[in-house]
Every structure is written in structure tokens, then in C-alpha cells.
N, C-alpha and C positions, 0 to 999 in steps of 0.2 A: 535419448535424441536419436535420429534417425541418422543411419549411416550413408554416407554418400557410397556410390559404387565403387569408386578409386578407392576410399580407402578400405571398402573390404576386401577388395583384390590384395591391399599391401600387407591386411592383417592374415590372410589365410594364404598368401604365397609361400612364407617360410616354411609353414607347416608341410605345404605339399611338397616342395623342393625337398625339405628333410627326408621326408616318407617316402621318396623315389631315391634319394641317397641310400637309404636303407636298405630299400627292397633292392636296387642296384646292386649295392657292396656284399650284401648276404648270398645273393647267385653268385657272385663272381668268386668269394672265399668259399662257395660250397663247392665250386668247379675244381678246387685244386686239391680237395680232399678225396681219399679213398673211400669207398662204400662202407667199409666198417667203421671208419672216422666221422662221416655224415651220420651213420647212424647213430653214433655214441653222442654227438653236439645235438641232434635233434632232441633225443632223449634228454640230454642235461636241460634245452630251453622251453622244451614244452611245459613243465610245470612253471615256469618263470614266464610265460607269456603276457600275461595280465598285468606283471609289474612292468615287464618290457614296454607295453602299449600306454599303461600309466605314466612311463616316464617319457616316452613320445608325445603325448599330449603336453604334459607340463613343458617340456621344452618347445613345442611349436607354439604353445600360449606365450612362453615368454618372449620366444623370437617374433610371434607376430604381434605383440605390445609392442615391443622395440619397432618392429618397422613400421607399423601404425604411428608411432609417436614420431619416427625419423622423417614418414612421409608428412605429418601435419607440420613439420618443424622446417623441414626443406622444400617438400614440392609445393604444400596446399596454400601454405602462407605465402609462398611467391607469386600462384596463381591468383590469390585475392588480391594480393599487392598489384597485378597487373589490372584485373577487373576494376579496382578502384582509381588506379593510375588513369584509366581509359577514360572513366568518369568526369575526373578533373580535365583530361585532355578534351573531349569532345562537348562538354558543357561549360557552363559558367559557374559550377558549384566553387565556393570558397569555403575550405574546411581543410584542417589539418589530419592527415593521415597517422592512425595509431600504430606505432612500431610493434610488430610481432613476429614470431617465427626464429629463427636463427641470427647470429650476430651478423653475417653478412646481410640477411634481408632485412634486419632492421637499421643497418646503416643504410642500404638502398633506399628503405623509405625515407631516411631522412633527407637524401638527396633529392627524389621526388618532391619530398615539401618546401626544398629551398626553390627548386626550378619552379613550382607552382606559386610560391610568393614572388617571385620574380615575373612571373608571368601576369600575376593580380595587380600587382605595382606599375607595371606596362599598360595595363587594360585602363585601369583608375586614371592613368595621365592621359592616355588616348581620350577615353571619356570626358575627361575635364577641357580637352580641347573643343572636342567636338561639340561639347554645351557650349562652349563660348563661342565658337563660330556660329553655331545655330540661334544663338538668342535673337538676332535681329528676324530670321526668318520666322522663330517663334511667336515675335510681335506681331509680324505681318499676319500670320496666319489667325491669330486670335481676333485680329481686328476683322477680317473676312469673315471669321466663323460669326462674329458677332454679328455681320452684315446678314449673314444667310439666316441665323435664327430668328431675326426681326422680319424676313419675307413673309407677305401674308399670302403667297402661292406656294403650295406644296409642290417641292422638287425632289425628284428619285433619279438617279443615275445608274445603269444598268449595263453589265457587259452584254458579249454579243449572246450569251446563253440564257439572260432574263437574270442572272444574278444580281441584287441588289449590292452596289458598293458605295453609294452616297447616298444620303436623305437628311433634309432638316427635320426641326421639329414639329413644324407645320404636317408635313408628310406623317410623320408617327402619330401627330394626334387623329388626322384623319382616317389614315388607316385603322385605328383602334376603333373608330367610330364605325368603320364598313365591316368590321369583324362578325362574322354570322355565328362563330364558335359562342360554346357556354360562354356565361362569364365567369372565368376561374383564372384569377389572379392575371400575370402578364404573360400567360400560355396562350390566351387567343388572339394576341398581338399576329398582325398578318406581316409585319415590316423588321427587317434586320439584317445586319451585313451577312452575306452569302445566302439569304432567301432567295427562294423564285420569286419574280414577279408575276408569274402565272398562276400563284395561288389566288391572285385578284381577277386577272385579266384572262380573257382566250387566248390560247397560244396563237391561233390563226389569225386572229385580229391584229395582234402585236405584229406577227410577222408579215400581214398584208401591208401594214404603217410604214414599218422599215423598209419594205421592197420599194415602195413610192418614195421614201426619201433617199434610197441609193439612184433611182433613177433621173430626181431632179439633179444629185449629186454628180452624177456622170454628165449632165448637159450642161455644167458650170454653173448652176445656180450659187449666189452666194449664201444665201439662208435657206436651205433646202429645209422644209419640215412638212409634216403630215398630222393630221388632226382627225380624231374620231369620237364618237360619242357611244358609250357603252353602259350597261346595267350590271351591276355587282349582284354577287347572291345574296345580299342583304338587301336586294331591291332599291339601293340606291343608283343614282342617274350621275356618270361622270363624263366630262368635256376632258379630252385628253391630247394635247400638243405634243408630238414628237420630234426632237432634233438629234442629227447624229453626233456622236464623238470620233472626230478622225484621230488617225494614228499621228504620231509624233515622229518626225526624222531626225538625225541626229543631230542637226543644227537647232532643232526646238520648233520648227514651222510645222503648222499643221499639212498633212499631204492633201494634195490636190489631184482632180481627176487625172490631170496629165503627168503627173509623175509616176504613174503606176501604169502596169500593163494596157492595153488598149481594152476599154469596156470593163475594167475593173476599179474600184474603189474602196482604198484602205481605210476600213471603219474598224472600231474596237470597242464600240458601244453606243448606247444612244440615252437620252435626256427625257424625263416624261415629266410635264407640268401638267397636274392635277387641279381641276375646279369641279367642286359637287355642285351641280347645276338641278339636284332634284328637288330644292323647295321654290327656285325660280319657276321650274317648268309646272311643278304643281300650282304656284301661283296663277300661272298665266293658264290651264286647264280649268281653273276656278272662275277666273274672269270670264272664260268661254262659257262655263256654264250659267254664270249669271246672264250673260247676253243671250245666250239660247234662250233663257227664262225670260227674257224680256220680251225677246221676240216673239215667243209663244204665248206671252200676255196681251201682248200689243195685237196679235192677230185674233184671239177670242175678245178682246174690246171693241175692235173693228167690226166682226161680227155681229156684237149688240147693237151698235151704231147703225148698222146697215138695217137690222129688224125694227129699230126705233124707227128710222127713217121711213119704212114701208107704211109705218103707223100714219102718217102724214096724208095716206090717202084718203083718211077718213077726216080729215080736217075742213072746214067750211069755205073753201077756196074757189075762185073760178077756176074752170079746167085748164085754159092755156096758162096760165102763172104756175100753176102748180106741178104740171107736166114739166115746164121748163126748169122749175127750182128742183123736183126730183130728179131730172136729168143731169143737171150738174154735181149735185149731192152724191148719185150712183157713178158718175164718171171718176170724181177725186176718191171715192172711197175705195173705186175698183183701182185707181192708179195706187194708193196707200197698200193695198193688200198685194199689188203685184211687187212693189219695193220690198215690203217685209218679207215675202216669201223668196225674194233674191237675195236678203241679207241671211235668211235664215239656211238657204243654201251654202252661201258662200261660207258661212260662220261654220257648220257642220263640216265642209271641204277643209277649211283650214285646221280644224280640229284634228282630221285625218292625217293631214299632209305635214302638220308641224313638226320637222326632225331635222336638227342642225346639218347642214350640207359644208361640202368643203370644193373648194376649185380644184380642178384635176384634168392635164392634160389626157384629152380622149385617146390617143395612142398608147399612153400608157397602160389606162385601164384595159384597152383591148389586148396588148401584148401579155398584160398579166394572166388576163384568162385564157387566151391562146395556151400559154405554158402549163397553167393549172390543169385546163382540159387534158392536155396531152399526156401530163404524167399520171392522173388520177384514171384517165380511161382507156391511154394507147392508142388514141385514133389520131388523124394528122388534122391541122388547124391550119386554114388560109388567113393571113390579114392583107392583101394586097389593096384591097379597096377602101383605105381608111384615109380620112382627110387629118393631116400629120397636125395642122395647126388650129384645130377644134378643141376649144377649151370647155369642159362640163362642169355643172355645181351638182355632186352627187354625193350620195353616203357610199363611197367606194367600195364597201365591205359588204352590206347586203346586196349590192348588185352583181358582185360578184358571184356571191352565193347564187344568186338567182340563175346566173349564166351556166353555173355549174351543174345547178340542178336540172335546167331543162336538157343541156348536152348529155348528162347521164341517163335520163329517160329515153334519149333520141338513142344512145348506143346501146342501152342495156332492151329496150322492148322494140327496137325498129332495124337494130345491126347496123347502125350508120358508122359506116369507117371514115368518110372524110367531111369535115364542117366548115363553113367559112365564116369569119366575122366582117361585117361592113359597118361603115360609119361615114355618115355624111349629115349636112345641114339641111333641113327642111321647113322651111316657114317660120323661121327665127327659133327653132328646137333642133335638137339632134336628132336623127334617127338611126339607131341601132340594130341590125339587123342580125340574126344566127341562121345561118342557110345551111340546107342539105339538099342532094340532089337524091330522089326515092320516094317512098311512098307519100300520099299525103294522109290527111287524118279529119275526121268527124268534128263537127264544132262541140259536141258534148264533150269529145275528148280534151281538146281544148280546155273547155271551160274545167273541167275535173283536174288537169295538169295546174292552171291557173291557182284553182282554191284548196287544192292539197297541201297539205305541210310539206315545205321543201324538206328533201332529203341530198345530202352531200355525202358519199362515201358512208361509212358507217354511223354518221351522224344526223338525228333528225331536228331540223329546226323547228323553232316556234312560228317563223314568219313563213307566207304564203308569197307566190309570184305577185299576187293582187295587192297585198301588203306593201311591197316594195315600189310597186307602181305608185299607188296612193300616197306612199312616202315622197316621192319626187314629182307628184301632182301632173303625172304624165298618162300614159295610154299605152296598151298591150293588146296586140291582135296577131291573127295568125293567115297568112296569104300564100297562094299558090300561081306561081309563075307558070303557065301553060308553055308558052311558046322555050322557053328556055328548061324546061322541065326540073324547076324548082320549087322547093318550098321554103317559108320562113318565118321566124317570130319576129315581130318588130316593136320595139320599143320606143315611144319618143319621150324624150328628157329633154330637162332645162338647161340651156347654155349660162355657162358663166360668165357676167359683166365684162370680164377684164382679163389674161392671164398673166401669170405672175413674170415679174420683170427681170431679167437675165442680167448679173454682172458677174462676170468670170474673172475680174480683177480685185473684187472683194472678197475676203475670208473672213470668216468668224472666228475671233481668237478670245476663248475666255479665261481671265485670270482667276475667277473667284474660286474660293476655296470651301468645301462643304464645313456643316456642324458636326456630324457623324459620318465618317467615309473609312475608306481604305482603298488606295489606289492601286495596290498591289493586285487587287482582285480582276483586273483588267487583264493580266497575263492568264487567269484562271480560264480555261475553257475546256468545256465537256466536248469531247469528239466521240467518233464512236467506238472508242476504247472501251471493253469492259472495265468494270471496276476492280477485278483482282488484278489488272495490269498496270493500274495507277499509281504512282509514287505517293506514300504515306504523305508526303509533305504537302502534296496536290489537293487532297481529299478535305471535305467537310463533315464535320465531327460534331454528335451529340453526346457529351459527357454526361450520365445522370447516377443517380443513387436512389433507393429506397428505404425508406425507414418503415419496419413491420411489428407487429405483435408478437412475433415470435420467429423461430427459426426452422418452421416445418409447414412449407406452403401446403405440400400435400394433404395435410391433415387439418386443414382451416384456419391458418395464421393468413392474416391480410395485412394488405398496405396500409399505413396511417400516414406516409407524407412521400410526395416525390419532389426532385430537386434534380434540375438539368442545367447546362450552360452550353456554349456551342465553341467549336473551334472552327474559324475560317481563315485560308491561307496561311496555316501554319501559326496563328495568333489566337489569344484566347479571348474571347469577346464577353468579357464580364458584365456587360450592359444588356447582353442578349440571353437572359435566364429564363427559367420556369420553376416555380416553386408553390405547392400547394399541398396543404393538410388536407386528408382525407377521414370520412367518415367510415370506420371499418364494419359498423354495424354488428359488433361484437365487443365484448370487454378487453381493455386493454390489460393485460398482466402486470401486477406491481412490482416485480424484479426487474421488468425492461424500462422503466421509467427513468430510473436513475442512469439508464444509459442512452437513451435519445432524448429525454427531458420531454415529452409529449404526453400529457395528461389526457384523462377521458373529457374533462370541461374544454380544454382545445380544440378537439375536433367536434366537439357538441354543434352542429348547424353547419357543420363543413359540408362540402359537396361528397357524393357517393363516388366511386371508383368507376362507375357508369356513367358519370360526369366527366371526371378528371380525367380519364383515359383516353377520350377521343378527343381531347384537346393538347395532351401530352402527345400525341400520333401524330397531329397535324404539326406541332412544335418541332418534332424528329424526322420529319418526311424530308428524303433526299437527301441524307445523310448516314453515316456509318455511326453504328453505337459503339459506345465505349463506357467500361465500368470495372471496377475493382471485384474480383469474385464474380463476374458476369452470371455463371451459371445460376447461382441464387437469384438474384435480380430478374433475370428472364425467365426462370420457371414461376414467378409471380405473374409475369405479362401472360406467359402461355397460357396459364389457368383461367385466365378471364378471356380468352380469344373466343369460346362458344358464346359465352354471355353477351360480350360487347360486339363480336363479328370483327376484330379488330386484329389484323397480324402484324406483328414486328418483323418482317422477313427480310428487312435489310443486313448486310453484314455485322458482326457484331467482334470485337476486340475486346480483350482482358488485360488490363494492367498487371494483375497478378502472373499469369500465364508470361506475358512479355517481359517482367522481371526475372523468372526463372530461365528464360532463354538467354538473356544479357548477363545475367550473374549467376552461373548455377553453382558456384560454388558458396553462395553465400548461406547462411542458416537460416534467414528468417525472409518473408515475401508479404508481410503484414504491411498495409498502407502506410503507417508511422514508420517503419523500419526501412519502406523503398524512401519515402519521402526524405528520411534523415541523410540517406547516402546521397541522394540527388539535392540535398542543400533545399529543398522545399519547405518552407513553413507552413507548420499545421494550423489552422485557423476554423473555428467551428465544426470542429470533429463531431460525429455522431448527429449531424443534421444532414437530412439531404443535399441541400444545396451547399452545405461547407464541404462535405466528402465529395460530392462532383468538383467542386473547383480545385481542391487537393489533386485530385484523380487526373484532372484535367493537367494540371501541372506537372504532376508526374509523368503521362504521357507525351507531353512535348518533351520533357528532357531524355525519356526512351528513344525516341524517333531517331535521333544522331548516334546514340549507342548501338541500336538496331543494324544502321548502315554501315557502321564498323564490321559487322559480322556478315554482310553482303547482303542484309534483309533490306530492300529499298520500297518494295510493293506491298499492297494489302494481300496480295495471294500468297507470297513469301511469309510476311507477317503471320498468317492464320496457319499456313501450313507447320511454319517451328513452333507456334504456339500448341499446336495440337500432338506435337512430339514431347511433350513436356510431363513430367510425373502427377502435375496437379491437373492436368487435363482430363484425369480420369474421374473427378470428382463429378458427383452430380446430386441432384436436389429431387 
């Protein structure tokens, strides 16, 4: 058994003290003797030096053993009692401590057990009262959750960081269909509590919609919302409607724009209602294709008819009659041909411009564009000539990207420092101008800018300015005002039929409850703080484990199973898990099968690590990794980095090391031993997911124990773990 440092000191200290007093006493005694006496004493002791040394060693060993036994009986047992008592104090573990050590320590243990039993009784009484009081609330929640489950529309609620805190079954099904990841168990799912919605939607698109909602809320809109259409990575087309989640004051009323500082609106999240319009859009496109084929076929038929009519010239008819007849037919044919051409042109134009548009106040669009241009390019943007009452029907996101792109090229290529945005009505349409004072440009340059793929910052978009104009069935050109020495790009855009009706006296209040939810996540906000400074209770974790063919990752052993679960907002999300068998593409040693229970037949036909690892990487993104003896599992992942191109570079915490931090006096830090100390039931041991679940529950129990030692943040936990003896182990 490995000696603790304190035990070693306790064992060696008596020998060291004995040696010191022997040497010191010898010197003092020799100092009182005359030289002949000292010589006689030396001659007498010299042949007996070995016997004296042996006696000293035996006496030191006896005293050391007695000292170590006294240390274990009086000191170490008290320290272990203190550690175990802290577990009872800081967690909800219910167990009886075993008396050990001296009689006094054993008596103290009995007192601790009595206090713990009294506390458990009080807790059970409080829990019974809470259960009774919450029974009615639970019934209401179940009814509303059932309603939520029956909704045919997908509903997702997020906090301001885009973290999912509510979703219904319809949303889970739809997100599963949208997944572009390999078909690997549930790991390919994109939705889960605490997951980022930006795994599906572009961050800039969501931020733009949220900004539109905030602007409408500031004006006192009763039902502020924004709508956008986006394509997913899997090629699906979604129509998304966004509504705000307002903060709630102490009286339970939703915050209003007037309740906060001027210009500020208290929001803590947003609701997304999703509709997959891929099939509808494809059906409409197919109808367009058929209509276009019909027009083309009709045109060909009319050509044949016209050719046949020409043959009438050879019939035996008198000349005046024939001429009149042929003239009428030619005129009708020409009329029909013109109509077909117009219909074909209209169909082609409709196919190019059909894109869902939303009603938006033009001033909001101009304000958003000005703010983004100034932040992105550092130039000044004036917005004095803007019709504040003008409503547009636009795809605001793509239009804003077009304005950012044009402004960026002006700033970068012509060093323009001041821009102006103008908006006015012109002949039943809206006229949006991007104006600058400075050099003009050629028609070829304008055409090039119009047809090049738009680049905004470091991102290159698939759209061009011409695509955006066609999407709005609008127009775009460049003009030069020589009198005012100004140049401008002009966009003609459609007007909305009617603006939204404002009713500041009405406030939307929702009483619905979700099917899968955690409202505590509203408080989880990811500001600019570094992860190292974040409190452990605030972070999102992926707790994982692997089963392998052996214990030597550097010598060819491979992963045969990966299991993981998530901890979000201090709670274990059992429903949000990842479990997948892996084909190791090598033999599984028979000696390991009784331990992990995975046979070669079970992994036959399973995906390889090249398929499983990307899915697990996506599951674990934006979280802190947690494992027991993490160095072992991380070594397997690191060895696959060159092969898969995937780096698990997020912070890692090890429950083995953290247990050594909070319980340095305990003899074992095996997962079963820690679980027993902390009152965690061990189920499904030696399966990847089962071990991950146990590790997650152990980790949640360790967090308050770390706090007792002043360890509150991720950085403090990692630093403390690295100081333990077990941190030296490598694979």
C-alpha cells in the first residue's frame, strides 16, 4: 500500500529525533571528559559501533511504527472523518459513517451519524410537504406539456446566447430530419437542452431577426415578430418566425419598453416557430417547370400552325377572299404568339423572384444597415433623408448583406470615408440609395460588382447583388449627380401593402409550458468571460467514456464503444445522450469481453471510428469534457486526430483527479469507490454510456465539495487537479 506523505513523516520523525538527541548528548558528554578519558571512551565504543547503530535502528523502527499507528489512530482517522462529514454536509448523500480510530473519534463519528440522521429526517419531511404543495402545479404542467406535444408546429425557445432551453417533440423530429451528420445513433441529432441553435441557423441571420424584433418592441408593438427563410446544410428550406421572450419583473408581469431605460428593451430569449417549406417550394417549382413546358410546346404548335396557314396560298381560292382570310389568321396567330411570349416571360421572372418576403419598416432597415456598416468598416453613415413612414416588403437579411457588400467595396477600393443612405417612395415603389461624394466608376465596374459573389468581412456569400434584386423583383443601377458632385447606387424595392398595427396597450402573455424544457437556462449567459473564469456550476459539460480492445492506445488498441451524456445548468440530461458501437477493424481480445461485454459479432457492421468520431465531436462541441481517468480516453482521441482531422481542444476535467483533490486521505479513487463514498448508485458499469452516467453523477456531487475548498471556477479546478499525484500518469 502506498504510504501517504504525512504517514511517512510520522514514521521517520521519531528516528530522526532519536538520532539528533544521541549525537547531541554524545557531544555534550564528551565535552565534560578529560582528553585521556575521551580517548578511553572512544576506544571502548569503537568496536561496538555496529551494535549501537543496530540498536538505534531497532529503536527507531519501533518508535516509528508506534508513531505511525498513533498518527493513523488519532490524526488520519479524524481527517478522514472530516472529509466524509463534509460529503454529508455538502451533498444529499444518505449513508452511515463507519466508526474508526480512537475511542474519541469513534464517539464523534456516532454524533455525526446522529446529526446526519436528523437532517435526513427533516429533509424527508420538507420533501413530503413540497411534493404535496406541488401536486396541483404538476397536474397543470402535465396538461400543458401534453398540449405542447400535440402541436403540429415545431417550437424552440432559446436564451440570448442561442442555447436551447425548450423544445417539443415536433421540433426534435424535424431537427433529426435536418441533420446532415452521419447516421450514427442519436449522436447525429442537432437539438438538445443547452445545445446551440447556431448548429442549424446562421448566427448573423438570427442576430438580424432579433434586432428587428427589438426595434419593433421599442416602438411598443404588442406582437413584435420577425420572419426569415433559410436553407440548412442538409439542403432543407425553413420558414422561421421569431418572437421575443421578455423579462419578468417581481410582480410577474412581462417587462414593457417603458419599464426600462430609454431605448432599452428587457429580453432574455426568443421563440422560434419552424416550418419546413422544402416540399411546398419544390412543388411550386415543379408547377413552374410544367407551365414553362406548356408555353414552349404551345409556341412550337403555333409555329406549325402558321406554317400550315402559309400553305393556303396554294389553294384554289379567289385572290380577295384568300387575302382577307389569310390576313385574319396571321393576325390571330401573331396575337396568340405575343401572349404566349408574355406568359413565358412572366413565368420565368416569377421563378427567379419567388422568395418569401416580410413586411418591415424601412427606417429599421436603414438604421440596421448604417450601424453594421459603421461597425464593420469604420466609416460614417448619414441617414437624414429617410421616409420614416415607409413600409417595405423585403428579405431584409439578403438586402442588408447587399448594402454591406457595396459599402465595403467603396471603402476598400475607393477609400470612401462618408456614406449616406436615402429612402423615399418613387412611383409606387421604394427608392433606396447608397450615396457617396467622390470618384465615379465605369459601367463595366458596376456590372462586375453586381454580378460578383458578395463578400462581407471574411465571408463570401453564394448570392450576388443581381440575385438579391431579382429576389425582390426590383431594379439596380448607378447614377452620377454632377451638380451635387455625388454618386449613388439605387435599388428599387417593393412596398408593403400595409404597416403593422401598433397597440402598446396590449402585451403578449404566454401561459404554455413545454414538453422538454429547463427555464433555469434563461440565466445562463455567455458574455466575454473566459472559460477559465467561469464558475463550474454555470458551464455545459459532455461527460464521456470509451470501451476499448485493450489498455495500450499507442500499441494498436482501438475504441469499440463511445458513450456520453450532457450536464447543462447543473443538471444531468439523461435524455440527451450519445451511444455507439464502433468497428475497431481488428480482433477483440477474449480476455476483455467479460469486462465490457462487447463481442466481435456485436461490432460487425457497425460504423468505423472515421464515422463515429465526427458525430461525437459535433455532440461535444462548445462544452467542457469530463471523464474518469480522462488521460486514457483522451489519448485514444488524440491518436485519431491526424486520421480524422478532428481536434478535441476544449478543456478537460478528470473526476479521478478531482476526487484526489477533495479526498486526499482516501485510499482509493476508483470510480466505484468514489460513487460509494458519494452515494451514487452504480448501474450499467463497464458500458460506455453506463460509466458516463455514473461519472456525470459523481462529478455533480464533487462540485459542492470543491467549493468547500475554495475551488469555484474551471481554471481553479484544473490547476488543483494538476497538483495531485495521479496527474503524473500518462498513456
